[in-house]
N, C-alpha and C positions, 0 to 999 in steps of 0.2 A: 370228757365233755358232757356226755349224757348224764353222768352222775351230778354234775354241777347244775344242769337244767332241771333235773329231778329235785335237787335240793331247793332250787328257786321256786319250783312249783309247789313243793310241800310248804314252804314258808308263806306262800299266798293263802294257805288254808287258815292260818292263825287269825287274820282279821275277818275272814269269811265266817268264822264261827260266831261272830257277834250278830250277824244279820238275821238268822231265823227268829231269835227271841224278839228283836226289835220289830220284825215284820208281824209277829203274833200280837205284840202290844198295840201297834198301830191298827192292825186289822180288826182286833176285838173292839178297840175304842171307836173306830168308825162304825162298826156294826151296832154298838150301843147308842150311837147318835141317830140311828135310822128309825123313823117313826113306825115303819112296818114291823119292827121287832119290839120296840119299847113303848109304842104309843105316843100320841101327840103331847101329852102332859109332861113326860120325862125328857122329851127332846126339844123343848122350847129353849131358846138362848138364855132366858132369865131363870131357868130351872137350875137349882143347885147341883142336881145329878148331872145335867148336861155340862155344867161348868167344870165339875171335878173330872169327868171323863175327858173333856177337852184338854185339861192340864196334863193328864196322864198321856194323852195322844202326843202332845208336844214333846214330852220326854222321850217317847219312842222315836220321834223324828230326828233326835240327836245323831243317831248312827247314820241315817240315810243322807242327811244334809252335810255330813262331814266325811264322806267316804274317802276322798283323796288323802285327807289328813290321817285317817285311821289306817289306810294301807301304808302310808309313809312310815308311821310309827310302829305298825305291827310287823312289818317284814323283818326288821333286825332281830326280833325275837327268834326267828328261825334261821337267819343268815349269819348273825354275829357268832364268832368263834368263842368269845369270852366277854364278860362284863356287858350282858345284854341290856341292862337298864341304862347304862351310860351310852351304849350305841343308839338306843332309842332317843335319848336326849340330843345327841349329836345330829341325828337325822332330822328331828323336829326343828331344831334351830336352822339347819342348813336348808330344809324344805321351805321354811318361812322366808329365809334370806333370798332364795331363788325366786320366790313369788314377788318379793319386794323389788328385786332387780328387774323382773319382767314388767312390773307396774311402772317403775321409774323410766325404763328405756322406752316402753310403749307410749308413755305420756309425752316424753320429749321427742322421740323419733318415730312417732306413729306413722307418718307419711312414708318414711323409708321402708317400714315393715308392712305397709298396707293394713294397718290395724288402727281402729278408731276407739281409743279408750274413753272418749266422751260418751259413748253409748252406755245404756244401762245393761247390766249383766243378766239378761233374760234369755229364755230358750231361743236358740237360733242366732244369738249375737256373737257367739264364739268366745264370750267372756263369762267369768264366774267370780263369785265371792268366796274366798278361802280364808278363814280366820280373820275376817274383816278386811282382806286385801283384794282389791279388784285386779284380776289377773286373767291370763288366757285359760280357757276351759280345756285343760288337758286330761280331765277325768282321772281315773286311777292309773292311766298309762304314765302320765308325768310323775305321779307319786311313786310308782314302782321303779321308774327310771332313776329318779334322784335318790330314792332309798337304797337301791342297789349300789350306786356309785359311792355314797357316803358310808355304807356298811363295809364296802371293800376298803375304803380309806381307814375306817376304824380297825378292821382286821390287820391292816398293815402297819399303822402308825400308833395305835393305842399304847403299846408297850415300848415304843422307841425312847431310848434314853437321850436326853438333851444335856448340854453342859450345865454345870451347877447353877450358874447365874441366870439360866433360862428355865430352871426347874419348875417355876410356877406355870409354865406353858405346856407341861407334859400331859400325857393322857388325853382325856376328852377335849381339853382346851386346844391341844395341838391338832387333833382331828378336825375340830371346828375351824381353826385358823386355815388349815390347808383347804378345807371344803369351801370356806368363804371365797377365796380367790378362784377356786374352780367353778363356783356358781356363776361368776361373771360371764365367762364364755358359754356356759350352759344356758343362761338366760338369753344371751344374744342369739345362739343357735336355735333356741326354742321359738323365739319371735320370728326368726327367718324361715324356719321350716314348718312349724306347727300349722299355720293357716293352710298350707298346701296339704298337710296330712288330714286336716278337717275336710277338705274337699274330697279326698280319697275315701274317708270314712262315710261321707254322705253318699258317694257312689256305691260303696259296699252295702250301705243300708238299703238303697234302692234295689240293688241286685238281689240281696237276700229276701227282701220283702216280696219281690216278684218271682222268687224261685219256687214258691209254693211247697207242695208236699215233698218234692225231691230235695229241696234245701233242708227241710226238717229231718228227712231220713238221713242225709249225709251228716248233719250236725249230731243227731242222736247216736248214730253208729260210731262216730269218732269219739264222742264223750264216753261211751261204754268201752270200746276196744282199747283205749289208751289207759284205762285204769291200772293194769299191771305195771305200766311204765311210770306212773305218777304224772304223766303229762296231760291228763284230762283236765287239770286245773286251767291249763292254757286254752282249752276249748270253751268251757262254760264261763270262765271269768270275764272275757271281753263281751259276752252276750248278756249275762245276768247282771253284772256289776259295771260293765264298761259300755262304750258307745257303739258297739258293733251293729246293732239294729235300731236302737232308739237312743236318743240323747240321754245320758245319765244312767243308762242300764235298765234292763227289763224289770227287775224287782222293784226299784224305787218308782219307776213309771207306773207299774201295776198298783202298788200301794197308794200312790198319790191319786190315782183315778178310781180307787176301789168303790168309793161312795157313788161316784157318777155311773160307773158300770152296773152297780147293783140296782140302781133306780131305773136304768134304761131297759126298755123292752126290745131293743134291737139285738140281733144275734151277737154273741160275744166275739165271734170271728170278725165281724164287721167293725166292732168297737176296738178290738185289739188284734189286728191282723198279723202282727209279729209274734203273737203268743205261742206259736208252735215251737219256738226256740227256747221255751222254758218249761217243757213238759217231760224232760228226761226222767223225772221222778216216778212216772208211771211204771217204768221197768222195775223199780224197787218195790212198789206196792203190789203190782199184779204179777211180775215175773218171779219174784222170790218164792211165793207159795208154790208155784208150779214146779220149780227146781227142787224145793224141799220135799214135795210129795213124791217126785220121781226118785230121789235118793232113798226116801223112806221105803217105798214099795219095792225097790230092787234090793234092799238089804235082806239078809237072811232072817227068817222069822225070829230066831232066838236072839238076834241083835237089835231088833226094831225098837225095843223099849229104850235102850241106851242111845240109839241113833236119834230117836225122838227127843231125848233129853238135851242133845246138842243142837238139833235143828230148830226146835220151837223157839228158844230165846234168840237164836241168830235170825230167824225169819221175822219174829216180832220186832226186832231191832230194825230190820230193813223196812218193814211196813210202817212202823210208828214214827221213826225219826230219820229214815232214809240212809242209814249206814249199812251198806251191803257187803263190805269187804270180807267179814268173817264167813259169810255163806259163799260168796263168789270164789274166794280163794280155796274153799273146800274142794271144788271140782277143777279149779284152775291148775292146782299143783298136780292133780292126777291125770287130767286129759285137757291140755290147753285148747284143743280144737273145739271143746264144748263152750269155751268162752267166746269163740268166734260165732258159734251158733246163737249163743245168748245175746250177743251184740246185734246180730242180724234180726232176731225176733224183736228186740227192744226197738230198733229203728223202724221196723215194719209196723209194729203196733202203734207207735207214736204218729207215724205218717197217716195211718188209717184213721186214727182219732182226729187228726187235723183236717183231713178231707171230709170227715163227718161233722165238722163244725166245732170241735172241742178245742178250746184254748184256755190259757190261764197261767197262774204261777204254780206249777207242779214240779218243782225241782227237788223237793225234799220228801218227807214222809207225811203220814196222816196227821200227826199232832202239830207239826211245825209249819205245814203249808196247805195240805189238802183241805182240812176242816176250817181253820181260822181265816185263811186268805182266799178261799174259793167256795167250798160247798155251803158253808153256813151263810155268809153274806150274799151269795149269788142265788140261793135256792128259790127265793120268792119269784124272781122273773126269769131264771135260767135253769130251772129244774130239768128241762128236757135235755139240755147238753150234758148234765150230770148223769142222767140215766143212760144216755148213749155212751158216755165214757165208761161207766161201770159195766155196761153190757159188753162193750168191746174188750175191756180189760179182763173180765172173767173168761171170755172166749179165748183170749190169748193165754190166760193162766192154764186152761185145759190144753192148749197147743204146746205150751212149755212142758207140761207134764208128759204128754204123749211123745213128743220128740225126744226129750231127755231120757225117758224110760226106754224107748226103743234103741237109742244109741248106747246106753249103758249095757243093755242086754246083748245087743248085736256084737259089740266089741269087747264084751266081758270086762268093762272098766271097773277098777277096784275102788269104787266109791265107798264111803264109810259104811261098814256093816256088811259088805259083800263077802259071803262065805268066810274065808279065813283072812281077809284083808284087815289091816290095822285100822282102827277108828282114829282118824287123825285129830279130830277136835274132841274136847272133853265136855262132859256134862258139868253142871255147876258143882256137884259134889266132888267130881274128879279134879276139877280146877282148884277148888279150895284145898283139897288134899295135896295136890302138887305144889301149891304155893306154901303149904305148911312145911314142905321139905326143901324149900328154896335155899335157905342158909341156916346154919346153927344159931346165928346171932339174932336174926329178925324173922322168925317164921310167920307166915301168913300175912305179911304186910307188903305194901307197895315197895317200901325200901328194901325188904328182903328179896323181892323179885328182881329189883334193880341190881342188887348186889350179886345175885346169881347170874344175871345177864352180863354184868361186868366181867365176871370170871370167865364165862363162856366166850366172851369176845376177845379174850386174851389179855385182859387187864387194861388199865388206863393208858399205858404206854403204847398199846396197839391201836388206839382210837385216834384218828386224825381229825374227824369232825362228826357231829351228831345233829340230827334234825328229826322232825316228825311231821306226819300229816294226820288224817282223821283217826287212823287205827294203827299206823305203822311207825316204828323207829327206822330212820334212814341213816345209816352209819357208813362212813368211809374209813377203811382200816389201813394200817401200815402194811400188814401182811395177813391176808385172809387164811393162810395156812395155820396161823396161831389160834384160830377159833375152834370151838368144840363142834360136834356133829349136830345136825338138825334135831335129832331125838333129844339131846340135852336141852335145847331151847324149848321144845314142846313140853318136856317134863317140868320145866320151870313156869309153864303156863302160856307159852306162845302158841298161837293158832297155826303158825307156819313160818317158813323162812325162805327168802329169795336171795340168791347170790349172783353177782355179776362182777367179774374181775375182783378188785379189792373193795367193792361196795356190797353191803349186806342190808337187807330189809327184814326186820323182825315184826311179824304181825302180832300185836299185843292186845288190842281192843280199845274201847272208848276211853280207858284210863291212861292212854299212852302219854299225854302231856305230863301227868304226875310221875310216871316212870322215867321219862326223859329228865325231869328236874332232879329226881333222886340220883340218876346216873351221873349227871353233871356234878352234883354235890359230892358224890362218892369219888369221882375222878380228881377232885380238888383236895379231898381229905382222906388219907389212907385209913382203912379200917383198923381199929385199935387192936383187934385180935387177929391172929394169923388165920387167913381164910382156909376153910376146909376144901378138900378136893372136889371136883365136879362129880366124881363117882359117888362120894359120900352125900353130896347135896341132893341127888335125885334118887338114891337107892332106897 
């Protein structure tokens, strides 16, 4: 059951990857329309510069204005067992059908469902426009629900053989036919139940908004502590992209009001009181350096150069783009209790920042959120909050360093480079060298690494399902006893391995989507040459 939930959480990350770039485009475009930065001449509505920037901004809004549709189509990429593109097509058609049914039922039987489809789909109306259809505003929740149902139908019926005279209805057509009839009761139940859910969501919004620093602390702690399980997507998703605290999600709300907030001289906490629930990225920017420094200074002097070689890129990845798993899993595998301490420090720092008046869209790293969506556009009127944030953040960087260094020394933890302990991660040169030994057929390539992983996993016949999140392959196996040791995976370039029952997670890095694609391709097409043994591959 847990592996299925993890698989679903990992699938949610596929559409989420689209949002940082879209946010940067909109944020930069809004900043370029601000007279405080560009001057009055360039920001006049009749200025060609202003008009071009406005066109670019509209392109950036495509993602935020169609979030339910993107989540609906994006989830099958992670959940479908085969024919992912056809699964996406089936979900798209079924999702639109579901919304058309809601529109028709709501228009005809609106009184029965206590829904007035004559209202305009504005904020607070409970209605929304999705692909030109006036429907209930189910946000990404409805999209995830329908996508999950239709993808399950795809996995079950896509390969079902029909009688010859019905052959035209096989495959995707059959999935869509089954889904069509299932969307009727789904639409009816949605109209019956969703208005009551909206009332509950409004109550949750009121509760969380009034929870103050304690609510922010609990949210941030859960978001960090659940990372090893992969369930953290279910924590931040409803807040950042769903209606947990504001209608439409925190990130779209912040981007939509970015220009207004940047011009206002009121405190940001007053303008965006729920902004404490989108600051978990501070742990990535300020926590990662403290952890890295602690690992470096507790390493044996003769090993520090090599330790620095693996820590610097991992730390920069965390700071710049907000991907922390390579660094966090370095100490998670060695001493899990350090991850609890890490989560406690992250929650405490964020709560302190919130109490000091710091809010904003700080879920990612410096390049994708801190600078374009916060510090640059807000500096003119909100520089004080930024300096407070940096001051608190650097203070906690020092606390991270002191606490982690003390715990490593006190318990003699075998972090990378400690005395005779093995350095678990590799420098760039080591990584390239290991990938060069991946297979005899494709040395030094992503396909070569994928081929090596496939052999280490026991071959295609031993793989039941495969998925990925930001940096990890998530694989359900037929028999985990058929897999190779963790050292083999690490020699192939993996940063680490997590095993639970017949499920295995291989920490690959930011190129994990490409590795997964290659793996799936190799599973369908046997290698032309007989594979070498794993001992030969990594020796």
